DOLO-155316 format. One record per residue (C-alpha): residue in one letter; x, y, z. Coordinates in nm, 2 decimals, decimal comma. Layout:
% DOLO-155316
+--------+--------+--------+--------+
! residu !   east !  north !     up !
+--------+--------+--------+--------+
!      A !      X !      Y !      Z !
...
+--------+--------+--------+--------+
***
This chain:
% DOLO-155316
+--------+--------+--------+--------+
! residu !   east !  north !     up !
+--------+--------+--------+--------+
!      M !  -5,00 !   2,88 !   1,86 !
!      N !  -4,48 !   1,93 !   2,52 !
!      E !  -3,43 !   1,76 !   3,02 !
!      S !  -3,30 !   2,07 !   3,08 !
!      P !  -2,96 !   2,23 !   3,01 !
!      A !  -2,66 !   2,09 !   3,18 !
!      P !  -2,67 !   2,19 !   3,55 !
!      S !  -2,33 !   2,35 !   3,55 !
!      E !  -2,42 !   2,64 !   3,32 !
!      P !  -2,71 !   2,75 !   3,10 !
!      T !  -2,71 !   2,64 !   2,74 !
!      T !  -2,92 !   2,73 !   2,43 !
!      P !  -3,23 !   2,51 !   2,42 !
!      P !  -3,24 !   2,26 !   2,13 !
!      A !  -3,44 !   2,34 !   1,82 !
!      P !  -3,82 !   2,28 !   1,83 !
!      G !  -3,91 !   1,92 !   1,75 !
!      S !  -3,59 !   1,78 !   1,90 !
!      R !  -3,62 !   1,45 !   2,09 !
!      R !  -3,66 !   1,51 !   2,46 !
!      P !  -3,61 !   1,28 !   2,76 !
!      G !  -3,92 !   1,17 !   2,95 !
!      G !  -3,98 !   1,10 !   3,31 !
!      R !  -3,94 !   1,34 !   3,60 !
!      T !  -3,72 !   1,58 !   3,40 !
!      A !  -3,99 !   1,62 !   3,14 !
!      R !  -4,26 !   1,68 !   3,40 !
!      T !  -4,04 !   1,94 !   3,57 !
!      R !  -3,98 !   2,12 !   3,24 !
!      A !  -4,35 !   2,11 !   3,16 !
!      A !  -4,44 !   2,25 !   3,51 !
!      V !  -4,19 !   2,53 !   3,46 !
!      R !  -4,33 !   2,60 !   3,11 !
!      D !  -4,68 !   2,63 !   3,25 !
!      A !  -4,57 !   2,86 !   3,52 !
!      V !  -4,39 !   3,09 !   3,27 !
!      L !  -4,70 !   3,10 !   3,05 !
!      S !  -4,92 !   3,18 !   3,35 !
!      G !  -4,69 !   3,45 !   3,46 !
!      L !  -4,67 !   3,60 !   3,11 !
!      A !  -5,05 !   3,60 !   3,09 !
!      E !  -5,09 !   3,77 !   3,43 !
!      H !  -4,80 !   4,01 !   3,43 !
!      G !  -4,64 !   4,03 !   3,09 !
!      Y !  -4,27 !   3,99 !   3,04 !
!      P !  -4,17 !   4,30 !   3,25 !
!      G !  -4,36 !   4,17 !   3,55 !
!      L !  -4,25 !   3,81 !   3,53 !
!      T !  -3,99 !   3,70 !   3,79 !
!      V !  -3,80 !   3,38 !   3,87 !
!      E !  -3,97 !   3,39 !   4,21 !
!      Y !  -4,31 !   3,37 !   4,05 !
!      V !  -4,20 !   3,07 !   3,83 !
!      A !  -4,06 !   2,90 !   4,14 !
!      E !  -4,38 !   2,95 !   4,34 !
!      H !  -4,61 !   2,84 !   4,06 !
!      S !  -4,41 !   2,55 !   3,93 !
!      G !  -4,30 !   2,40 !   4,26 !
!      V !  -3,94 !   2,40 !   4,14 !
!      H !  -3,69 !   2,56 !   4,37 !
!      K !  -3,54 !   2,89 !   4,26 !
!      T !  -3,19 !   2,76 !   4,28 !
!      T !  -3,28 !   2,48 !   4,05 !
!      L !  -3,43 !   2,73 !   3,80 !
!      Y !  -3,11 !   2,93 !   3,80 !
!      R !  -2,89 !   2,62 !   3,77 !
!      R !  -3,09 !   2,48 !   3,48 !
!      W !  -3,21 !   2,78 !   3,29 !
!      G !  -2,96 !   3,04 !   3,40 !
!      T !  -3,18 !   3,35 !   3,37 !
!      L !  -3,54 !   3,47 !   3,32 !
!      E !  -3,46 !   3,50 !   2,95 !
!      G !  -3,36 !   3,13 !   2,95 !
!      L !  -3,69 !   3,04 !   3,11 !
!      V !  -3,90 !   3,23 !   2,86 !
!      A !  -3,70 !   3,11 !   2,56 !
!      D !  -3,73 !   2,74 !   2,67 !
!      A !  -4,10 !   2,78 !   2,73 !
!      L !  -4,15 !   2,90 !   2,38 !
!      D !  -3,92 !   2,62 !   2,25 !
!      L !  -4,13 !   2,37 !   2,43 !
!      A !  -4,45 !   2,52 !   2,29 !
!      G !  -4,31 !   2,44 !   1,94 !
!      E !  -4,30 !   2,07 !   2,02 !
!      D !  -4,67 !   2,02 !   1,97 !
!      T !  -4,83 !   1,80 !   1,70 !
!      W !  -4,98 !   2,09 !   1,50 !
!      T !  -5,01 !   2,04 !   1,13 !
!      P !  -5,14 !   2,27 !   0,86 !
!      P !  -5,49 !   2,23 !   0,71 !
!      D !  -5,55 !   2,02 !   0,41 !
!      T !  -5,88 !   2,14 !   0,26 !
!      G !  -5,82 !   2,02 !  -0,10 !
!      S !  -5,73 !   2,36 !  -0,24 !
!      L !  -5,47 !   2,63 !  -0,18 !
!      A !  -5,74 !   2,89 !  -0,14 !
!      G !  -5,90 !   2,68 !   0,13 !
!      D !  -5,57 !   2,61 !   0,31 !
!      L !  -5,47 !   2,97 !   0,32 !
!      R !  -5,81 !   3,08 !   0,44 !
!      A !  -5,80 !   2,81 !   0,72 !
!      L !  -5,45 !   2,92 !   0,82 !
!      A !  -5,55 !   3,29 !   0,84 !
!      R !  -5,86 !   3,21 !   1,03 !
!      E !  -5,66 !   3,01 !   1,28 !
!      V !  -5,45 !   3,31 !   1,35 !
!      S !  -5,76 !   3,53 !   1,39 !
!      E !  -5,94 !   3,29 !   1,61 !
!      S !  -5,64 !   3,22 !   1,83 !
!      F !  -5,63 !   3,59 !   1,93 !
!      A !  -6,01 !   3,63 !   1,96 !
!      D !  -6,02 !   3,52 !   2,32 !
!      P !  -5,82 !   3,77 !   2,54 !
!      A !  -5,75 !   3,51 !   2,80 !
!      A !  -5,61 !   3,26 !   2,54 !
!      A !  -5,42 !   3,54 !   2,36 !
!      A !  -5,25 !   3,68 !   2,67 !
!      A !  -4,95 !   3,44 !   2,68 !
!      P !  -4,87 !   3,45 !   2,30 !
!      T !  -4,91 !   3,83 !   2,31 !
!      A !  -4,67 !   3,84 !   2,60 !
!      F !  -4,42 !   3,63 !   2,41 !
!      V !  -4,42 !   3,88 !   2,12 !
!      G !  -4,37 !   4,16 !   2,37 !
!      A !  -4,08 !   3,97 !   2,53 !
!      A !  -3,91 !   3,94 !   2,19 !
!      F !  -3,89 !   4,32 !   2,18 !
!      Q !  -3,71 !   4,33 !   2,51 !
!      S !  -3,50 !   4,01 !   2,51 !
!      P !  -3,27 !   3,90 !   2,23 !
!      R !  -3,29 !   3,54 !   2,35 !
!      A !  -3,67 !   3,55 !   2,35 !
!      A !  -3,66 !   3,70 !   2,00 !
!      E !  -3,44 !   3,42 !   1,89 !
!      A !  -3,67 !   3,16 !   2,03 !
!      L !  -3,98 !   3,33 !   1,87 !
!      R !  -3,80 !   3,32 !   1,53 !
!      A !  -3,73 !   2,95 !   1,58 !
!      F !  -4,09 !   2,88 !   1,68 !
!      Y !  -4,23 !   3,05 !   1,37 !
!      A !  -3,96 !   2,90 !   1,14 !
!      E !  -4,07 !   2,56 !   1,25 !
!      R !  -4,44 !   2,66 !   1,19 !
!      F !  -4,35 !   2,77 !   0,84 !
!      R !  -4,15 !   2,46 !   0,77 !
!      R !  -4,46 !   2,25 !   0,86 !
!      C !  -4,66 !   2,45 !   0,61 !
!      E !  -4,44 !   2,36 !   0,32 !
!      P !  -4,68 !   2,07 !   0,22 !
!      V !  -4,96 !   2,33 !   0,16 !
!      V !  -4,76 !   2,49 !  -0,12 !
!      E !  -4,62 !   2,16 !  -0,25 !
!      R !  -4,97 !   2,02 !  -0,29 !
!      A !  -5,07 !   2,34 !  -0,46 !
!      V !  -4,79 !   2,31 !  -0,71 !
!      E !  -4,89 !   1,95 !  -0,78 !
!      R !  -5,25 !   2,06 !  -0,85 !
!      G !  -5,13 !   2,34 !  -1,08 !
!      E !  -5,26 !   2,61 !  -0,84 !
!      A !  -4,91 !   2,76 !  -0,78 !
!      P !  -4,61 !   2,80 !  -1,00 !
!      P !  -4,31 !   2,56 !  -0,94 !
!      G !  -4,06 !   2,72 !  -0,71 !
!      T !  -4,31 !   2,90 !  -0,50 !
!      D !  -4,16 !   2,99 !  -0,16 !
!      A !  -4,39 !   2,82 !   0,10 !
!      G !  -4,26 !   3,03 !   0,39 !
!      A !  -4,33 !   3,36 !   0,20 !
!      V !  -4,68 !   3,25 !   0,11 !
!      V !  -4,77 !   3,16 !   0,47 !
!      R !  -4,61 !   3,49 !   0,59 !
!      A !  -4,82 !   3,68 !   0,34 !
!      A !  -5,14 !   3,52 !   0,45 !
!      S !  -5,09 !   3,61 !   0,81 !
!      A !  -4,88 !   3,93 !   0,80 !
!      P !  -5,18 !   4,17 !   0,78 !
!      L !  -5,33 !   4,01 !   1,08 !
!      F !  -5,01 !   4,04 !   1,29 !
!      L !  -4,98 !   4,40 !   1,18 !
!      R !  -5,32 !   4,48 !   1,32 !
!      L !  -5,27 !   4,27 !   1,63 !
!      F !  -4,92 !   4,40 !   1,74 !
!      V !  -4,85 !   4,72 !   1,55 !
!      T !  -5,17 !   4,92 !   1,50 !
!      R !  -5,35 !   4,73 !   1,78 !
!      E !  -5,67 !   4,69 !   1,58 !
!      P !  -5,92 !   4,40 !   1,61 !
!      V !  -5,91 !   4,11 !   1,36 !
!      D !  -6,20 !   3,90 !   1,25 !
!      T !  -6,29 !   3,63 !   1,00 !
!      A !  -6,36 !   3,87 !   0,72 !
!      L !  -6,01 !   4,02 !   0,76 !
!      A !  -5,86 !   3,67 !   0,77 !
!      D !  -6,04 !   3,58 !   0,45 !
!      Q !  -5,92 !   3,90 !   0,28 !
!      S !  -5,56 !   3,83 !   0,38 !
!      A !  -5,58 !   3,48 !   0,25 !
!      A !  -5,73 !   3,60 !  -0,08 !
!      A !  -5,46 !   3,86 !  -0,12 !
!      A !  -5,19 !   3,60 !  -0,07 !
!      L !  -5,35 !   3,36 !  -0,31 !
!      A !  -5,37 !   3,64 !  -0,58 !
!      A !  -5,00 !   3,70 !  -0,53 !
!      V !  -4,92 !   3,33 !  -0,56 !
!      E !  -5,11 !   3,30 !  -0,88 !
!      A !  -4,92 !   3,61 !  -1,02 !
!      G !  -4,59 !   3,44 !  -0,94 !
!      A !  -4,49 !   3,70 !  -0,68 !
!      F !  -4,34 !   3,43 !  -0,45 !
!      T !  -4,16 !   3,22 !  -0,72 !
!      T !  -3,79 !   3,19 !  -0,65 !
!      S !  -3,55 !   3,26 !  -0,93 !
!      N !  -3,44 !   2,89 !  -0,95 !
!      G !  -3,80 !   2,76 !  -0,95 !
+--------+--------+--------+--------+
***
């Protein structure tokens, strides 16, 4: 797991996937995003400062305050921008394969401490900043929305009951991994990812994620 608010006052960033203007404004926003990510990776949310972002982005501090308002705004917008990538869920030909690939992607993305530093810091920031928490929810809501075809294909193939909640399925496949990563602070690996995917698949086949109107 890439314009700015009106200069007079900070505003809530648009939802992930919204159309963004290009040119210098987009480059400025990307530079700020990269500086925020770097700062989170180096210092975590408690150690991140507007001064750090200004120094590492080349954007003056007064501009940062004018466009993003607060440090919370900078972090929230960086996460919002991260959600504007072109990521799509796997299509392996089976629900079992798709869930396994999704779970392995979570495991592998946190296997490298350097690569995992920024996303881990985002999660930490969500516990300390309501605005960061809101942005994190929006980021994952967009991810879950993109995963809907995984379940839709499974229903068409007869691998899942009609009315199966795609978001619930994807959450179930990844939840044990996030529990270990961010609650019990245990390592995760491919074997655990496969186990999580298999448990989610069994629950799908048992109809555990079927909505009442399905």
